Structure formats: C-alpha cells, structure tokens
N, C-alpha and C positions, 0 to 999 in steps of 0.2 A: 611476558607479560599478556595478557587478554585487551585483544580488539575492545574499545567501546561503543556500543552503540546505543546512540540516543533514540529512545521509542519516545515516538509524540505521546501526551497523555489524551487519555478518555475522559470526557466531561459529561458528569449526572447535573442537569439543569432544576431537578427537581430536588435534588438533595444540597445542591452547589458544592458539590466536590468532584475532586479529581479520581480517577481509581485506572484499575488495570484488567485485563482478562490474562492471567496469569499462561494463557498460552504461547501468549508472543515474547513474556520471560522466559520460559524454560525452550521455546525453539533456538532463542539465540545461546543460552546456554550450552545447552545439549550439541550443539554446533563451534561453544568454546570459547565465547565471545561474555563481555561484561553488558548482561543489559542495566541501562542508568534510564529513567522516566525523566523525562524533560519538565519543569515547568512551563505551565499555561499560560503564557505572556506574551505581548507585544511590542514589551521594552526592548530595544535592539541594543542595549550593552549589554544584556541578560544572555538575549539569544547570541549575540556573539560570544562570549562569552562558553557559551555550551558548545557551539560548534566546533570553537578552538580546543577541544579537546575529544572530541568524536571522531572512532575512527571508521564508522557508517553510519546512517541513518535508518530506520526505520518507521514508515506511516502508517498510522492504524486505518481499525473501522470505527464508525460512528455515525453524527450527524451526517446528515444531507448536508451536500454543498450549496450554500447561498447563489442563486440563479444569478443574482447582479454580478458574482464574478466573472459570469462570460456571457453577461450580456441579455439577458431574460427577465422577466418578470416573473414572479412566484405566484405558479398556478396552486390551486386548494390541496392538489393529493403533493406537491413536496411537504417534507416536513422543516419540522421549526430548525433551521441551522444554528450553529453556534459559532457568532462575529467574531468571538477572539482567536477560536480556534482557527477560522477561514483565514483570518491576518496572518495568525505566527507562520501558519504552515503557507501561504503563500510567499513569504518573506523567507521559509526557512529551504522552499524545493526551487527559489531561484538562487539562493545560496549556495547549495548544495549541488547545482549547476554549475554557477561558474569557479565553486572550489572544486568541483571532481570530488565531492563526498562520495563512496558507494552509498548508493539508496535501494531500499525496498518496500515498493506501498502494497500494500494490502486492502482488498474493498474499497475503501473510500478513498485510500491512500491513492489508487489509479485513478479515482474521480477525481480529485481535489489535483493530481498533477497533469491531468488532462484539462482542466479547467485554465489552472492559471496557464497553461502553455499555449492559453488560445481556441484549445476546443470546447464543444458543446456535451450537455449532459441529456438524459431523458431523465424529465421529473418526475414520472411514475412510468415505468415498464409495460406493467400491464394494459393502461390506459392508452398509451402512446405507442406501445410498442407490438404488444401482442405476440402471444407466442405459448405453444404447448410445453415448452422444455420450464421445468422448474425451479426458476430464479430464488424464490422466496421458501426453501425448504420450512418443513417443522421439526421440532427436535427430534430424537439425539443428534446434534449439528457433525460429529465424528464420522457417518458415514457419507457415500456417495448419490448423489444423483443426477448430474447429466455428465455426458461427454465433452472432451475441449480436443479442438485439433490443434499443435504447438509448432511452432516456425524456431528456426536457428534465433537468437542463441538461447530460448527457453527452453526448446524439446533440448538442444544440447544439456541443459544443465539438471535437465528431469532425468535422462536419458530415454528418451521418446519421442515418438510422434504424434501419440495419444494420450490423453490421460480422464479418468474421472474425479472428478472433484466433487465436494458440497459445496453449496450456495444462499446465500444468506445476503438477498440486496435488494432492492425495488429501483433504483436507479442506475445507471449505466451509460458508456460512453454512444453518444448520439453521432458526432463529428470529430474525429480524430486529429488534434492539435499537429502541426505541421512537422513540427520536431520529432514527433515520435513516428514510430515504426511496429503495426499490428505485429505480434506474436504470439495469440491465440485467440482462438474463436470458439465459440457453443455452438452448440447443433443447430440453433435458430440462427447464425451469423451474426451475432452479438460480438463485438470487440470483448473478452477477456483478458488478453495481457498485451503490454505492449514493452518497447526500449526501447533508451537513445544510445543509439552507436556513436563512435569515439570519446565515449566516456568508460572511467574503469569497471563501472557495475552502476546501471539505473534502468532496474526492471519493474516493472507492477503487476498483480495479476487482483482479480476480479472476486475469489474463490477464497478459501478460508484458510490456509495452510495453518494456520494458530491452534485450528482445533483438531488436527489429526497428527499422529506421530509415525505413519506410514515412510517408506526410505521415500517417497515421492514429494512430500510435505515438507522434509526434513533437508532435501536437497537443497531448496531454497533458500533457507537460513543457511547451510553452510558450505555455498556459494563460493569458489576460493577467490571471487574480487572484490565481496561483499565482506567477506569475514576471512581475511589474510590472516595466517599467525604470525601475532608479532613475539620475538624473543629477546629477551632480556640479553647482550653480549657477555660473555665472559670476563671475566676479570682476572687477566694473568700477572 
C-alpha cells in the first residue's frame, strides 16, 4: 500500500474555488506516496476523518497568514488572508503534533507552522527586513536565485550543508516559535528551514521544491520518515 499524504488545498478567492499546483502532487507521487487534497473546511468531524487516514501531511503555499494569528494588526502591505484556511491549518498543525503525523511544510507552510506555535512573521520582507537577496523571483520558477545554509537534520535529508534554491515569497519568519529549531538560513540570515525535534518528521522550508525536479528537491518529498514505505502483509 502507498502512504496517503493529505495535502492542504489552495484557495482562489476571485473564483471561489479550490485548486492545486501539480508539483505538490507529482512530488508525493514520485516518492511513492498517494497524494490526496483535503477539503477546505473548519468542520472538526471532517478534519478528524481526514487525519485518521493520512500517513503524512503536506502544508502548501498560498495566501498570507492573518497577522491576528500571531498577535499583530494587519499592515497595508500584508496580503489578503483566507480565514477558513488559517483556522483549518491551525487545527491541523496542532493535531499533527499531538498525533505525531509526519509533516512537511512549504512556503506558507513554514509560516503557518511558526505562527501557530507562537512565532511571528514579517508581514512584508522588502519593507520590514530589507535585503539584496531575491526572495520574490520572476518566472520561470524552476531555476535557483539564492543559496541557503543547512543544519541537521535538513542537511542530512538534502545531502549537503549548502543548497541553491528558488524563492517566491514576501513574508517570512521574524521571531522563531519556541518549539522549533532553525535548520536553514538564507544568505541574508532569514530563517528558511525549521524542524521540530522529537517527532517522526516535522520539517518546513521557505523555498519551493514542488516547482523543481532536481535530486535535492525530490529528497524532501522522499525523506524516509515522511514517506515510509507501507507494504501489504503477504497471505500465507
């Protein structure tokens, strides 16, 4: 049997529709998993049912996280949040930790995890942080624009202490949540990777491995503790 990976849905407010970037699905599939898009909902019975069948969770990119979630007022350059998704993912993150469900966060994923666990975010990096590093690249998005320095266990997963990454975000970690450890830094010092130790797998990155097919990007999806191989017992 393939491990089932529950993927957080993307939401298009203009079209009032749920959608998905194919790279998230392909990343999970290429690593041997079965990707399943979760419904966009705050109904706990529905989320309980979904979490009960998921072997892992993938927190995707998307709208800005509402500043209210980390105790700040929204500033003019903060993007429009998706309240349903914020509430849904707050519940999912807490349950993933409580149940020790292997979890991978990407872009917004690292931001919502940090906010839920008590950290804060830069609402707009260019105006609040300032850097010569290109954190919001122009297309195509499958190329690299800056480097990151990795620490264990992320370095062990990637297979090296440094990595060149793609980057498309205007928010980022300002104050790190107390229960998280930094695992990657951009050239300007911005935290670009985090882990929670003592869990089967709880890792998040700021860059976009779903938009690349190089070995380092695929390594995140195929990390053994995120996508364990599940086999059906033979009948004798």
